[in-house]
Steps between C-alpha positions, in 0.01 A plus 500: 500500500662835562811367331309486172400866499789619278288356218224745595503666160355183352210502743438873471452480126276195530293664772416784265365248253319309775290805579300412191458125539155357565578196712622463855828311456492302822139441591381144549195373314252335737263288295468638149567256220807321362711720277516226237830616355364841402762693699822297493710804597343517848733340754486351848769631736634309799669738744697354790608693806782421742257424783352213296191686380391441142278731295323416176430793271412574140704695246504576129782460250562845347840431339678173413659480846297751706188425706285782639343445842407683820763625740314357801554151354878518517558748782313445825559684833742320726578226247812463290449351155704184444397400146248561223401238244259531210299248299264543206338159546121534501467267797840481673591179676529567870651279767348557841654349810689684765542766233328635188715444191412565137654240273702562179500644246590818688715803423680684779509877505592811696225728629530877468242726663406855404743743671209680672334183628449458874255330735324778694296297748447242224278743310596545137558874471828477312573344157424129548714403202784253454664300226673165512808488276517139387829312476399380152228581246160342555526333159777278639229278650185630330576543127285751317392695807462870420520795744174681571475854361463787745217745442595859409567733788180661628275236345286445809468872562370546148246222554378666818479839328298341222245357741617138479524444874200311633369153591393427142853535367687177565867412474655155502723446803745207475694346784583187695234388745331193638182299478346234721546138404174397668291777336298527825565861577660821380866503396741580780840650431774272629340171401664291229522470209631836382415588143492794262145630492312804380196697609299796375555806722307831488718799422415668832648201689837503323 
């Protein structure tokens, strides 16, 4: 991933805008409810590493061929990223055997992390921001999809200053998560199927 850092200016400018967004770009939704097509610009990311590990993360389309996500999704200590693929399918088809493989339609991309990102003891104390630069626009496979707007810089700070922060103030968090097929217990991340879901989250938990 270090070879991608010459494009750092792209990430730096996006990170400034990210400071005002109200959703965690990579968090999984455990339980919640089906998105129902309400957020078609939220994507599932399949990140493969050279040791065979596969991560599944969430991102958001913020430009025709740019997906915003978390740096820890695409850059993990001791692992070298092999490939990143993105899908905007609400419930991606997944083949599970000796490996975990999301099925087409998929768009490949190159991950670029924030230039100040690092993994200090796996605690996020540096900008946990990355973008995936897609090889082709999302509309190539999903016609009509529109990028999500970014909130103005300082938006969350203004909400806090205005007394918005508290358990009664809810935000909608959207991401890819799982649910149990047998409905006999709570959802457990890692079970199939994987689907785009949403949940109401108090502001003080964002």
